[in-house]
PAZAPA-4460 file (N, C-alpha, C; in steps of 0.05 Angstrom, whole numbers, plus 32768, in hexadecimal, padded with zeros to 4 digits):
% residues 336
    n_x    n_y    n_z   ca_x   ca_y   ca_z    c_x    c_y    c_z   seq   type   mol
   89C8   8AF4   86ED   89B3   8AEA   86FE   89BD   8AE5   871A     1      X     A
   89D3   8AD5   871C   89DE   8ACF   8736   89E9   8AE8   8744     2      X     A
   89F8   8AF9   8734   8A03   8B11   873F   89EE   8B24   8749     3      X     A
   89D8   8B26   873A   89C2   8B37   8742   89B5   8B2E   875B     4      X     A
   89B1   8B14   875E   89A5   8B09   8777   89B7   8B0D   878F     5      X     A
   89D1   8B0A   878A   89E4   8B0F   87A0   89E4   8B2C   87A9     6      X     A
   89E3   8B3E   8796   89E2   8B5A   879D   89C8   8B61   87AC     7      X     A
   89B2   8B54   87A3   8999   8B58   87B1   899A   8B4E   87CD     8      X     A
   89A8   8B38   87D2   89AA   8B2D   87ED   89B9   8B40   87FF     9      X     A
   89D0   8B4A   87F6   89E0   8B5A   8807   89D8   8B78   8808    10      X     A
   89C5   8B80   87F7   89BA   8B9B   87F9   899F   8B9B   8806    11      X     A
   8995   8B84   880E   897B   8B82   881B   8980   8B78   8838    12      X     A
   8981   8B8A   884B   8987   8B83   8867   8975   8B6D   8872    13      X     A
   895B   8B6F   886C   8948   8B5B   8877   894E   8B3F   886C    14      X     A
   8953   8B3D   8853   8959   8B23   8847   8973   8B18   8851    15      X     A
   8987   8B2A   8853   89A1   8B21   885D   89A0   8B17   887A    16      X     A
   8990   8B25   888B   898D   8B1D   88A7   897F   8B02   88A8    17      X     A
   896B   8AFE   8897   895D   8AE5   8897   896F   8ACE   8890    18      X     A
   8980   8AD2   887C   8994   8ABD   8875   89A8   8AB8   888B    19      X     A
   89B0   8ACD   8898   89C4   8ACA   88AE   89B7   8ABB   88C5    20      X     A
   899E   8AC1   88CC   8990   8AB3   88E1   898E   8A95   88DB    21      X     A
   8987   8A8F   88C2   8986   8A73   88BA   89A1   8A66   88BC    22      X     A
   89B6   8A75   88B4   89D1   8A6A   88B6   89D9   8A65   88D3    23      X     A
   89D2   8A77   88E5   89D8   8A73   8901   89C9   8A5A   890C    24      X     A
   89B0   8A57   8903   89A1   8A40   890C   89AD   8A26   8902    25      X     A
   89B6   8A25   88E9   89C3   8A0D   88DF   89DE   8A08   88ED    26      X     A
   89EC   8A1E   88F2   8A06   8A1B   8901   8A01   8A10   891D    27      X     A
   89EB   8A18   8929   89E5   8A0E   8944   89E0   89F0   8944    28      X     A
   89D1   89E7   892F   89CC   89CB   892D   89E6   89BB   8928    29      X     A
   89F6   89C6   8916   8A0F   89B9   8910   8A22   89B7   8928    30      X     A
   8A23   89CC   8938   8A35   89CC   894F   8A2B   89B7   8964    31      X     A
   8A11   89B3   8966   8A07   899F   8978   8A0F   8983   896E    32      X     A
   8A0D   897E   8954   8A13   8964   8949   8A31   895F   8949    33      X     A
   8A40   8973   8940   8A5D   896E   893C   8A6D   8970   8956    34      X     A
   8A63   897E   896B   8A72   8981   8983   8A77   8966   8991    35      X     A
   8A62   8954   8990   8A66   893A   899C   8A7B   892A   898D    36      X     A
   8A7B   892D   8972   8A8E   891F   8962   8AAB   8929   8968    37      X     A
   8AAD   8943   896C   8AC6   894F   8973   8AD1   8946   898E    38      X     A
   8AC0   8945   89A2   8AC8   893B   89BC   8AD2   891E   89BA    39      X     A
   8AC3   890D   89AC   8ACB   88F1   89AA   8AE6   88EE   899C    40      X     A
   8AE9   88FC   8985   8B02   88F9   8977   8B19   8906   8985    41      X     A
   8B14   891E   8991   8B29   892D   899E   8B37   891D   89B4    42      X     A
   8B27   890E   89C4   8B33   88FF   89DA   8B3A   88E3   89D2    43      X     A
   8B28   88D6   89C3   8B29   88B9   89BF   8B35   88B1   89A4    44      X     A
   8B37   88C4   8992   8B42   88BE   8977   8B30   88AA   8969    45      X     A
   8B16   88AA   896F   8B03   8898   8963   8AF2   88A7   894F    46      X     A
   8AF2   889E   8936   8AE0   88AA   8922   8AC6   889A   8923    47      X     A
   8AB1   88A6   892F   8A99   8898   8935   8A84   889B   891E    48      X     A
   8A83   8888   890D   8A70   8889   88F6   8A53   8884   8900    49      X     A
   8A4F   887C   8918   8A34   8878   8923   8A29   8891   892F    50      X     A
   8A38   88A7   892E   8A30   88C0   893B   8A15   88CA   892F    51      X     A
   8A13   88CA   8915   89FB   88D3   8908   89E3   88C2   890F    52      X     A
   89E7   88A8   8914   89D0   8897   891B   89C5   889F   8936    53      X     A
   89D5   88AA   8948   89CB   88B3   8962   89B9   88CB   895E    54      X     A
   89C0   88DD   894C   89AF   88F4   8946   8994   88EB   893A    55      X     A
   8995   88D8   8927   897D   88CD   891B   896B   88C0   8930    56      X     A
   8977   88B1   8942   8967   88A4   8958   895B   88BA   896A    57      X     A
   896A   88CF   896F   8960   88E4   8980   8947   88F1   8973    58      X     A
   8947   88F5   8959   8931   8900   894B   8918   88EF   894D    59      X     A
   891B   88D5   8948   8904   88C2   894A   88FA   88C0   8966    60      X     A
   890C   88BF   8979   8903   88BD   8995   88F4   88D6   899E    61      X     A
   88FE   88ED   8995   88F1   8906   899B   88D4   8907   8990    62      X     A
   88D1   88FE   8977   88B6   88FD   896C   88A3   88EC   897C    63      X     A
   88AD   88D4   8984   889C   88C2   8994   8895   88CE   89AF    64      X     A
   88A9   88DB   89BD   88A3   88E6   89D7   8890   88FE   89D5    65      X     A
   8894   890F   89C1   8883   8926   89BD   8866   891D   89B9    66      X     A
   8862   8908   89A9   8847   88FE   89A5   883C   88F2   89BE    67      X     A
   884D   88E4   89CD   8843   88D6   89E5   8838   88E9   89FA    68      X     A
   8844   8901   89FC   883B   8914   8A10   8828   8929   8A05    69      X     A
   8823   8928   89EA   8811   893B   89DE   881A   8958   89DE    70      X     A
   8835   895C   89DB   8840   8976   89DD   883A   8988   89C6    71      X     A
   8831   897D   89AF   882D   898D   8997   8819   89A3   899B    72      X     A
   8805   899F   89AD   87F0   89B3   89B0   87F3   89C1   89CB    73      X     A
   8809   89BF   89D9   880D   89CC   89F3   8814   89E9   89EF    74      X     A
   8811   89F9   8A04   8819   8A14   8A04   8837   8A17   8A05    75      X     A
   8841   8A30   8A01   885E   8A34   89FF   886D   8A2B   8A17    76      X     A
   8863   8A32   8A2F   8872   8A2B   8A48   8874   8A0D   8A4B    77      X     A
   885F   89FE   8A46   8860   89E1   8A49   8871   89D5   8A33    78      X     A
   8870   89E1   8A1C   8881   89D7   8A06   889F   89D8   8A0E    79      X     A
   88A7   89EE   8A1A   88C2   89F2   8A23   88CA   89DC   8A37    80      X     A
   88B8   89D8   8A4B   88BE   89C3   8A5F   88C0   89A8   8A53    81      X     A
   88AC   89A1   8A42   88AD   8986   8A35   88C5   8983   8A23    82      X     A
   88CC   8999   8A14   88E3   8998   8A03   88FD   8992   8A12    83      X     A
   8901   89A0   8A29   8919   899C   8A39   891A   897F   8A44    84      X     A
   8902   8975   8A4D   8901   895A   8A58   8907   8945   8A42    85      X     A
   88FB   894A   8A2A   8900   8937   8A14   891E   8937   8A0C    86      X     A
   8929   894F   8A0A   8945   8951   8A02   8957   8944   8A17    87      X     A
   8951   8948   8A31   8961   893C   8A46   895E   891E   8A46    88      X     A
   8946   8914   8A42   8941   88F7   8A41   8951   88EA   8A2A    89      X     A
   894F   88F6   8A12   895D   88EB   89FB   897C   88ED   89FF    90      X     A
   8985   8902   8A0B   89A2   8905   8A11   89AB   88EE   8A23    91      X     A
   899C   88E9   8A38   89A4   88D4   8A4B   89A2   88B8   8A3F    92      X     A
   898D   88B3   8A30   8989   8898   8A23   89A0   8892   8A10    93      X     A
   89A6   88A6   89FE   89BB   88A1   89EA   89D7   88A2   89F6    94      X     A
   89DA   88B1   8A0C   89F3   88B1   8A1A   89F8   8895   8A26    95      X     A
   89E2   8889   8A30   89E4   886D   8A3B   89EB   885A   8A24    96      X     A
   89DE   885D   8A0D   89E5   884C   89F6   8A02   884F   89EE    97      X     A
   8A0B   8868   89EE   8A27   886E   89E7   8A3A   8861   89FB    98      X     A
   8A32   8862   8A15   8A43   8855   8A29   8A46   8837   8A24    99      X     A
   8A30   882A   8A1F   8A31   880D   8A1A   8A41   8807   8A01   100      X     A
   8A3E   8818   89ED   8A4C   8814   89D3   8A6A   8817   89D8   101      X     A
   8A73   882B   89E7   8A8F   8830   89EB   8A9B   881A   89FD   102      X     A
   8A8E   8812   8A12   8A99   87FF   8A25   8A9A   87E3   8A18   103      X     A
   8A85   87DB   8A0A   8A83   87C0   8A01   8A90   87BB   89E6   104      X     A
   8A93   87D0   89D5   8A9D   87CC   89BA   8AB6   87DC   89B4   105      X     A
   8AB4   87F6   89B5   8ACA   8807   89AC   8AE3   8804   89BD   106      X     A
   8ADF   8801   89D7   8AF6   8800   89E9   8B09   87E9   89E2   107      X     A
   8AFE   87D4   89D7   8B0E   87BD   89D0   8B22   87C2   89B9   108      X     A
   8B1D   87D8   89AA   8B2D   87DD   8992   8B40   87F5   8994   109      X     A
   8B44   8800   89AC   8B55   8817   89AE   8B72   8812   89A6   110      X     A
   8B7B   87FA   89AA   8B97   87F4   89A4   8B9B   87EA   8987   111      X     A
   8B85   87EA   8978   8B86   87E1   895C   8B87   87F9   8949   112      X     A
   8B8F   87F5   8930   8B8F   880B   891D   8B74   8818   891A   113      X     A
   8B73   8832   8914   8B59   8841   8912   8B45   8834   88FF   114      X     A
   8B4E   8825   88EB   8B3B   8819   88D8   8B28   8806   88E6   115      X     A
   8B31   87F9   88FC   8B20   87E7   890A   8B09   87F6   8917   116      X     A
   8B0F   880D   8923   8AFA   881D   8930   8AE7   8829   891B   117      X     A
   8AF2   8830   8904   8AE1   883B   88EE   8ACD   8826   88E5   118      X     A
   8AD7   880D   88E0   8AC6   87F8   88D7   8AB1   87F0   88EC   119      X     A
   8ABA   87F1   8905   8AA7   87EA   891B   8A90   87FF   891C   120      X     A
   8A97   8818   891D   8A82   882D   8920   8A71   882F   8907   121      X     A
   8A7D   8829   88F0   8A6D   8829   88D7   8A59   8812   88D8   122      X     A
   8A62   87FB   88E2   8A50   87E4   88E5   8A3A   87EA   88F9   123      X     A
   8A40   87F7   890F   8A2C   87FE   8923   8A18   8811   8917   124      X     A
   8A22   8825   8907   8A10   8838   88FA   89FC   882A   88E8   125      X     A
   8A05   8818   88D7   89F3   8809   88C5   89DF   87F9   88D5   126      X     A
   89E8   87EC   88EA   89D7   87DC   88FB   89C1   87ED   8908   127      X     A
   89C8   8804   8912   89B5   8816   891F   89A0   8820   890B   128      X     A
   89AA   8827   88F3   8998   8831   88DE   8984   881C   88D5   129      X     A
   898E   8803   88D1   897C   87EE   88C8   8968   87E6   88DE   130      X     A
   8971   87E7   88F7   895F   87E1   890D   8948   87F5   890E   131      X     A
   894F   880F   890B   893A   8823   890B   8928   8820   88F2   132      X     A
   8933   8818   88DC   8923   8815   88C4   890E   87FF   88C8   133      X     A
   8913   87EC   88D9   8900   87D6   88DF   88E7   87E1   88EC   134      X     A
   88E9   87F7   88FA   88D2   8800   890B   88C4   8819   8900   135      X     A
   88D1   8828   88EF   88C4   8840   88E5   88C5   8841   88C7   136      X     A
   88B3   8850   88BC   88B2   8854   889F   88CA   8864   8896   137      X     A
   88D3   8860   887E   88EB   886D   8874   88EA   888C   8878   138      X     A
   88D3   8898   8873   88CF   88B5   8878   88BE   88B8   8891   139      X     A
   88C8   88AF   88A8   88B8   88AF   88C0   88B2   88CA   88CB   140      X     A
   88C5   88DC   88C9   88C1   88F7   88D3   88C7   890A   88BC   141      X     A
   88B5   891B   88B5   88BA   892D   889F   88AD   8948   88A5   142      X     A
   88BD   895D   88A7   88B2   8978   88AD   88A1   8978   88C6   143      X     A
   88AA   8969   88DA   889C   896A   88F4   8885   8956   88F6   144      X     A
   8880   8947   88E1   886A   8933   88E2   8877   8917   88E8   145      X     A
   886A   8908   88F9   8875   88EF   8903   8863   88D8   88FD   146      X     A
   886F   88C2   88F4   8860   88AA   88EF   8870   8893   88FA   147      X     A
   8865   8883   890C   8872   886C   8917   8866   8853   890B   148      X     A
   8875   8844   88FB   886A   882D   88EE   885F   8833   88D3   149      X     A
   8852   8820   88C7   8849   8822   88AB   882D   882C   88A9   150      X     A
   881C   8827   88BD   87FF   882C   88BA   87F5   8844   88C9   151      X     A
   8803   884D   88DD   87F9   8863   88ED   87FA   887D   88DD   152      X     A
   87E7   888F   88E2   87E7   88A9   88D3   87FD   88BB   88DC   153      X     A
   8804   88CE   88CB   8817   88E2   88D3   880B   88F5   88E8   154      X     A
   881B   88FB   88FD   8812   890C   8912   8825   8924   8915   155      X     A
   881A   893B   891C   882A   8953   891E   8839   8953   8939   156      X     A
   8853   8957   8938   8863   8958   8950   886F   8974   8956   157      X     A
   886D   8986   8943   8878   89A1   8948   8864   89B1   8959   158      X     A
   886B   89BA   8971   8859   89C9   8981   884F   89E2   8973   159      X     A
   8837   89EA   8979   882B   8A02   896C   883C   8A1A   8971   160      X     A
   8848   8A1C   8988   8858   8A33   8990   8871   8A36   897E   161      X     A
   887A   8A21   8971   8892   8A22   8961   888C   8A22   8943   162      X     A
   8873   8A20   893C   886D   8A20   891F   886D   8A3C   8913   163      X     A
   8873   8A3D   88FA   8871   8A56   88EB   888A   8A68   88F0   164      X     A
   8886   8A82   88E9   889C   8A95   88EA   8893   8AAE   88F9   165      X     A
   88A7   8ABE   88FF   88A2   8AD7   890D   88AD   8AEE   88FD   166      X     A
   889F   8B04   88FB   88A7   8B1C   88ED   88AF   8B32   8901   167      X     A
   88C8   8B3B   88FE   88D1   8B52   890E   88DA   8B67   88FA   168      X     A
   88CA   8B7C   88F7   88D0   8B8F   88E2   88CD   8B82   88C7   169      X     A
   88E2   8B84   88B7   88E2   8B78   889C   88EF   8B5C   889C   170      X     A
   88F8   8B53   88B4   8906   8B3A   88B5   88F2   8B24   88BD   171      X     A
   88F3   8B0E   88AF   88E2   8AF7   88B4   88F4   8ADE   88B9   172      X     A
   88EF   8AD1   88CF   8900   8AB9   88D6   88EE   8AA4   88E3   173      X     A
   88F7   8A8B   88DF   88E8   8A74   88EA   88EC   8A73   8908   174      X     A
   88D6   8A6D   8917   88D8   8A6B   8934   88EB   8A56   893D   175      X     A
   88EC   8A40   892E   88FE   8A2A   8936   891B   8A32   8934   176      X     A
   8921   8A45   8923   893D   8A4E   8920   8947   8A5C   893A   177      X     A
   8935   8A6A   8947   893D   8A78   895F   8944   8A63   8975   178      X     A
   8933   8A4E   8977   8938   8A39   898A   8953   8A2B   8984   179      X     A
   8958   8A27   896A   8971   8A19   8963   898A   8A2A   896B   180      X     A
   8988   8A44   8966   899E   8A56   896D   89A3   8A56   898C   181      X     A
   898D   8A57   899B   898F   8A57   89B8   899C   8A3D   89C2   182      X     A
   8994   8A27   89B7   899F   8A0D   89BF   89BC   8A0A   89B6   183      X     A
   89C3   8A16   899F   89DF   8A15   8997   89F0   8A24   89AA   184      X     A
   89E7   8A3C   89B3   89F7   8A4B   89C7   89F9   8A3C   89E1   185      X     A
   89E3   8A30   89EA   89E4   8A20   8A03   89F7   8A09   8A00   186      X     A
   89F7   89FB   89E9   8A0A   89E5   89E5   8A27   89EE   89E6   187      X     A
   8A2D   8A04   89D9   8A48   8A0F   89D9   8A51   8A15   89F6   188      X     A
   8A40   8A24   8A04   8A47   8A2C   8A20   8A4A   8A13   8A32   189      X     A
   8A37   8A00   8A2F   8A38   89E8   8A40   8A52   89D7   8A3B   190      X     A
   8A59   89D3   8A22   8A71   89C3   8A1C   8A8A   89D2   8A24   191      X     A
   8A8B   89ED   8A20   8AA2   89FC   8A28   8AA5   89FB   8A46   192      X     A
   8A8E   89FD   8A55   8A8F   89FC   8A72   8A99   89E0   8A7B   193      X     A
   8A8F   89CB   8A6E   8A97   89B0   8A75   8AB5   89AD   8A71   194      X     A
   8AC0   89B6   8A5B   8ADC   89B2   8A55   8AEE   89C4   8A66   195      X     A
   8AE5   89DB   8A6F   8AF6   89EE   8A7C   8AF0   89F3   8A99   196      X     A
   8AD9   89EA   8AA3   8AD1   89F0   8ABE   8ACA   89D8   8ACF   197      X     A
   8ACD   89C0   8AC4   8AC6   89A8   8AD4   8ADE   8995   8AD6   198      X     A
   8ADD   8984   8AEA   8AF3   8971   8AEE   8AF6   895E   8AD6   199      X     A
   8AE0   8954   8ACD   8AE1   8941   8AB6   8AEB   8950   8A9D   200      X     A
   8AE3   8969   8A9A   8AED   8978   8A84   8B0B   897B   8A84   201      X     A
   8B16   897E   8A9C   8B33   897F   8AA0   8B40   8964   8A97   202      X     A
   8B32   894E   8A9F   8B3C   8934   8A98   8B3C   8931   8A79   203      X     A
   8B27   893A   8A6D   8B25   8938   8A4F   8B3B   8947   8A42   204      X     A
   8B3F   8960   8A4B   8B55   8970   8A3F   8B70   8964   8A44   205      X     A
   8B74   8959   8A5B   8B8E   894C   8A61   8B92   8934   8A4F   206      X     A
   8B7C   8924   8A4B   8B7E   890D   8A3A   8B84   8914   8A1D   207      X     A
   8B78   892A   8A14   8B7D   8933   89F9   8B9A   893C   89F5   208      X     A
   8BA5   894A   8A09   8BC0   8953   8A07   8BD5   893D   8A08   209      X     A
   8BD1   892B   8A1C   8BE5   8915   8A1F   8BD8   88FF   8A30   210      X     A
   8BCF   88EB   8A22   8BC0   88D5   8A30   8BD2   88C7   8A44   211      X     A
   8BEB   88C1   8A3D   8BFC   88B2   8A4F   8C02   88C2   8A68   212      X     A
   8C06   88DC   8A65   8C0C   88EC   8A7D   8BF3   88EE   8A8E   213      X     A
   8BDB   88F0   8A82   8BC2   88F1   8A91   8BBF   88D8   8AA2   214      X     A
   8BC5   88C1   8A95   8BC2   88A7   8AA4   8BD7   88A6   8ABA   215      X     A
   8BEF   88B0   8AB6   8C04   88B0   8ACA   8BFC   88C2   8AE2   216      X     A
   8BEC   88D6   8ADE   8BE2   88E8   8AF3   8BCA   88DC   8B02   217      X     A
   8BC2   88C4   8AFA   8BAC   88B8   8B08   8B90   88BB   8AFC   218      X     A
   8B8F   88C7   8AE5   8B75   88CB   8AD7   8B6D   88B1   8ACB   219      X     A
   8B54   88A9   8AD0   8B49   8890   8AC4   8B41   8897   8AA7   220      X     A
   8B54   8892   8A95   8B50   889A   8A79   8B39   888A   8A6C   221      X     A
   8B37   8871   8A72   8B22   8860   8A66   8B07   886A   8A6F   222      X     A
   8B04   8871   8A88   8AEB   887C   8A92   8AE4   8897   8A85   223      X     A
   8AF9   88A7   8A81   8AF5   88C0   8A73   8AEC   88BC   8A57   224      X     A
   8AF8   88A8   8A49   8AEF   88A2   8A2E   8AD1   889C   8A2E   225      X     A
   8AC8   888B   8A41   8AAC   8883   8A42   8A9A   889C   8A46   226      X     A
   8AA2   88AD   8A59   8A91   88C5   8A5E   8A8F   88D7   8A46   227      X     A
   8AA6   88DB   8A38   8AA6   88EC   8A20   8A95   88E0   8A0A   228      X     A
   8A97   88C6   8A06   8A88   88B9   89F1   8A6A   88BB   89F8   229      X     A
   8A63   88B8   8A11   8A47   88BA   8A19   8A3C   88D6   8A14   230      X     A
   8A4C   88EA   8A1C   8A44   8906   8A18   8A40   890C   89FA   231      X     A
   8A54   8904   89EA   8A52   8908   89CD   8A3A   88FB   89C1   232      X     A
   8A34   88E3   89C9   8A1C   88D5   89BF   8A03   88E2   89C8   233      X     A
   8A02   88EB   89E1   89EA   88F9   89EB   89E4   8913   89DD   234      X     A
   89FA   8923   89D8   89F6   893C   89C9   89EC   8937   89AD   235      X     A
   89F6   8923   89A0   89ED   891C   8985   89D0   8915   8985   236      X     A
   89C7   8906   8999   89AA   88FF   899B   8999   8917   89A0   237      X     A
   89A3   8929   89B2   8993   8941   89B9   898F   8953   89A1   238      X     A
   89A3   8954   898F   89A1   8964   8976   898A   8959   8965   239      X     A
   8985   893F   8966   896F   8934   8957   8954   893F   895E   240      X     A
   8951   8948   8977   8937   8954   8980   8931   896D   896F   241      X     A
   8945   897D   896A   8941   8995   895A   893C   898E   893D   242      X     A
   894B   897B   8933   8947   8973   8917   892B   8969   8912   243      X     A
   891F   895D   8926   8904   8952   8923   88F0   8969   891E   244      X     A
   88F6   8981   8928   88E4   8998   8926   88EB   89AA   890F   245      X     A
   8903   89AA   8905   890C   89BD   88F1   8901   89B5   88D6   246      X     A
   88F2   89C7   88C9   88E6   89C1   88AF   88FB   89BE   8898   247      X     A
   8913   89C6   889D   8928   89C4   8888   8934   89A8   8886   248      X     A
   892E   8997   889A   8938   897C   889B   8922   8968   8897   249      X     A
   8927   8955   8886   8914   893E   8882   8920   8927   8892   250      X     A
   8915   8922   88A9   8921   890F   88BB   8917   88F3   88B5   251      X     A
   892A   88E1   88AF   8924   88C6   88A8   893D   88B6   88AF   252      X     A
   893D   889C   88A9   8954   888C   88AF   896E   8897   88A2   253      X     A
   896D   88A0   8889   8985   88AC   887D   898F   88C5   888A   254      X     A
   8981   88D0   889E   898A   88E8   88AC   89A5   88E2   88B9   255      X     A
   89AA   88CA   88C1   89C4   88C3   88CD   89DB   88CB   88BC   256      X     A
   89DA   88C5   88A2   89EF   88CD   8890   89EE   88EA   8889   257      X     A
   89D6   88F5   8887   89D2   8911   8880   89DF   8924   8894   258      X     A
   89DF   891D   88AD   89EC   892E   88C2   8A09   8927   88C6   259      X     A
   8A10   890E   88C0   8A2C   8905   88C5   8A40   8912   88B3   260      X     A
   8A38   8915   8899   8A4B   8921   8886   8A53   893D   888C   261      X     A
   8A40   8950   8890   8A48   896B   8898   8A56   896C   88B3   262      X     A
   8A4F   895A   88C5   8A5D   8959   88DF   8A7A   8953   88DB   263      X     A
   8A80   8940   88CA   8A9C   8939   88C5   8AAB   8950   88B8   264      X     A
   8A9D   895E   88A5   8AAA   8975   8899   8AB1   898A   88AE   265      X     A
   8A9E   898F   88C0   8AA3   89A3   88D5   8ABA   899B   88E7   266      X     A
   8ABB   8982   88EF   8AD1   8979   8900   8AEC   897C   88F3   267      X     A
   8AED   8975   88D9   8B06   8976   88CA   8B0E   8993   88C5   268      X     A
   8AFB   89A4   88BC   8B01   89C0   88B7   8B09   89CE   88D0   269      X     A
   8AFB   89C9   88E6   8B01   89D7   88FF   8B1B   89CE   890B   270      X     A
   8B23   89B5   8906   8B3B   89AA   8912   8B34   8993   8923   271      X     A
   8B3F   897B   891E   8B38   8963   892D   8B3C   8967   894B   272      X     A
   8B27   8963   895A   8B28   8965   8977   8B26   8981   8982   273      X     A
   8B23   8996   8972   8B21   89B1   897B   8B04   89BA   897D   274      X     A
   8AFB   89BF   8996   8ADF   89C8   8999   8ADC   89E5   898E   275      X     A
   8AF0   89F6   8993   8AEE   8A11   8987   8AEC   8A10   8969   276      X     A
   8AFC   89FE   895D   8AFB   89FA   8940   8ADF   89F0   8937   277      X     A
   8AD3   89DF   8947   8AB8   89D5   8940   8AA4   89EC   8940   278      X     A
   8AA5   89FE   8953   8A93   8A14   8954   8A96   8A26   893B   279      X     A
   8AAF   8A2D   8935   8AB5   8A3F   891F   8AAD   8A31   8904   280      X     A
   8AB4   8A18   8901   8AAD   8A0A   88E8   8A8F   8A06   88E6   281      X     A
   8A81   8A02   88FC   8A64   8A00   88FB   8A57   8A1A   88F1   282      X     A
   8A62   8A30   88FA   8A58   8A4A   88F1   8A5D   8A4E   88D4   283      X     A
   8A74   8A46   88CB   8A7C   8A48   88AE   8A6A   8A37   889D   284      X     A
   8A67   8A1E   88A5   8A56   8A0B   8895   8A39   8A13   8896   285      X     A
   8A2F   8A1C   88AD   8A13   8A25   88AF   8A0D   8A3C   889D   286      X     A
   8A1F   8A4F   889C   8A1A   8A67   888B   8A1B   8A5F   886D   287      X     A
   8A2E   8A4E   8866   8A2F   8A45   884A   8A17   8A35   8843   288      X     A
   8A0D   8A24   8855   89F5   8A14   8850   89DD   8A27   884C   289      X     A
   89DA   8A3B   885D   89C4   8A4E   885A   89C6   8A5E   8841   290      X     A
   89DE   8A66   8839   89E1   8A75   8820   89DA   8A63   8808   291      X     A
   89E3   8A4A   8809   89DC   8A38   87F3   89BE   8A33   87F0   292      X     A
   89B1   8A30   8808   8994   8A2C   8808   8986   8A45   87FC   293      X     A
   898F   8A5D   8805   8983   8A75   87FA   8987   8A78   87DC   294      X     A
   899F   8A71   87D3   89A5   8A74   87B6   8994   8A61   87A5   295      X     A
   898E   8A4A   87B0   897D   8A37   87A1   8960   8A40   87A2   296      X     A
   8956   8A49   87B9   893B   8A51   87BC   8934   8A6A   87AB   297      X     A
   8947   8A7C   87A8   8942   8A94   8798   8946   8A8F   877A   298      X     A
   8950   8A78   8773   8955   8A72   8756   896F   8A7D   874C   299      X     A
   897F   8A89   875E   8999   8A93   8756   89AB   8A7C   874C   300      X     A
   89A8   8A65   8759   89B6   8A4D   8751   89A2   8A36   8750   301      X     A
   89A2   8A27   873B   898E   8A12   8738   8998   89F6   873F   302      X     A
   89B2   89F5   8747   89BD   89DB   874F   89B6   89D5   876C   303      X     A
   89A7   89C0   8771   899C   89BA   878B   89B2   89B4   87A0   304      X     A
   89C9   89AB   8797   89DE   89A3   87A9   89F3   89B8   87AE   305      X     A
   89ED   89D2   87A8   8A01   89E7   87A9   8A0C   89EA   87C6   306      X     A
   89FA   89E7   87DA   8A04   89EB   87F6   8A17   89D5   87FE   307      X     A
   8A10   89BC   87F6   8A22   89A5   87FC   8A3D   89A8   87ED   308      X     A
   8A3B   89B1   87D4   8A53   89B5   87C4   8A65   89CA   87D1   309      X     A
   8A5A   89DF   87DB   8A6A   89F4   87E8   8A76   89EA   8802   310      X     A
   8A67   89DB   8811   8A71   89D1   882B   8A88   89BE   8827   311      X     A
   8A85   89AB   8814   8A9A   8998   8810   8AB1   89A5   8800   312      X     A
   8AAC   89BA   87F2   8AC1   89C9   87E5   8AD4   89D5   87FA   313      X     A
   8AC8   89DF   8810   8AD8   89EA   8826   8AEA   89D4   8832   314      X     A
   8ADE   89BC   8834   8AEE   89A6   883F   8B06   89A0   882D   315      X     A
   8B02   899F   8813   8B18   899A   8801   8B2D   89AF   8803   316      X     A
   8B25   89C8   8803   8B39   89DE   8806   8B48   89DC   8820   317      X     A
   8B3A   89D6   8836   8B47   89D4   8850   8B5B   89BD   8851   318      X     A
   8B54   89A7   8845   8B66   8990   8845   8B7F   8995   8835   319      X     A
   8B7D   89A6   8821   8B94   89AD   8810   8BA6   89C2   881E   320      X     A
   8B99   89D7   8829   8BA8   89ED   8833   8BAF   89EA   8851   321      X     A
   8B9D   89DE   8861   8BA1   89DC   887D   8B96   89C2   8887   322      X     A
   8BA4   89AC   8882   8B99   8991   8889   8B91   898D   88A6   323      X     A
   8B9E   899C   88B8   8B97   8999   88D4   8B7D   89A8   88DC   324      X     A
   8B72   89B8   88C9   8B5A   89C7   88CF   8B61   89E2   88DB   325      X     A
   8B4D   89F1   88E2   8B51   8A0D   88EB   8B60   8A0E   8906   326      X     A
   8B59   89FB   8918   8B64   89FC   8933   8B6F   89E1   893C   327      X     A
   8B75   89CF   8929   8B7F   89B5   892F   8B9B   89B6   893A   328      X     A
   8BA2   89A2   894B   8BBC   89A0   8956   8BC7   8984   894F   329      X     A
   8BE0   8983   8946   8BEC   896A   893E   8BED   8956   8955   330      X     A
   8BE3   893E   8950   8BE4   8929   8964   8BCD   8929   8977   331      X     A
   8BBA   893C   8974   8BA4   893E   8986   8B92   8926   8982   332      X     A
   8B8A   891A   8999   8B79   8903   8998   8B87   88E9   8992   333      X     A
   8BA1   88E9   8991   8BB0   88D0   898B   8BB6   88C1   89A5   334      X     A
   8BAA   88AA   89A8   8BB0   889A   89BF   8BB9   887E   89B7   335      X     A
   8BC2   887C   899E   8BC9   8861   8994   8BE3   8857   89A0   336      X     A
***
C-alpha cells in the first residue's frame, strides 16, 4: 500500500509538483520564523523560548487589523497594499516589544549561566500566552476565521483574492502557498542583504565572530544586541500574518509552541547561528512536512504524527552524527 502510493507520487508529475509547492510554502514559513531565532542565538547566545509567542501575537494582531479595515472583501490590489501595511505595522510593534524585553530583562542576565536566560524567556512566553488567553477564545483564529472575545461571531479574514486554489494544466495549488513562497524569498534576500550589505550587518557578523574584538574596535555590542533582538522579534510577528491566512494552520494560543518546536529543530539542524543553515534546514523540514501531510491525506500512512516524527527524527540523527549542525561553527554565539 505505502510502496504503491509512493510510486504513484513519483510517477505522477502533477501530484509531485503539488507536493513540492506545498513543501516550498512550508519551508518559506519556517525560514521566516526560524531566521529570527537564528539571528538572536547567533549573536547573543540567547535561547529565546518566547519567540513562538511573538508569532502567535502577530497572527492575532493581523486578524484584528484585517477586520478593522475590512480587507476581506477588497480587490487584489488593495489587499496587497493592506497586507504590506499590516505586516509592516506588526513587525514594528513586535520589534518594539522585543526591544523593551531585551533592554529591561534579558540584558541583565548576559553574564549569568544560560539556564537563567532559558528560565526567563520561558517565563515570558508563559506570561504572554496567558495574557492573550484572557482576551481571546482558545480557538480564536481557525482557517482564516477570527473571533475576538467569547460572544462575537466568527468573521472571515482571508481576502477573496487569496481564497481557493489555482489550476495550471494538471497542477493544482493553493493561492496562499504562492504568497508564502514569495515572502520566503523576500525574507531570505532581505536578511542576507542586512547581514552582508549594511553597516549593522557588519557589526552583527563581527560580534558573532569575536565579541571582545568587536567591542575593542568601537562597536557598541549592547546596542547591536538590542537591534538584532528587535529584528528577530519583528520577523517572528510578521510570520504570524501568513499563518493567520494559511488553512493548514489552526491559529490559537498554543500556536506559540506549535511554531517554536520546528523552529528549534531547524536552528539546530542548520547549525546554531548559521543563517545559511537555517535556509537549508527550513527547506528540508518543509519538504518532509509536506510529504508527511500527503502520506496521511492519501491514506498511505494512518499515523497522524508522521510528519512530526520524521522532523524530530532528523534532529536526533543530526545530534548523533553532526552535533554542530550542517553549517554550525564551534563557539559561534558565545559571549559568556
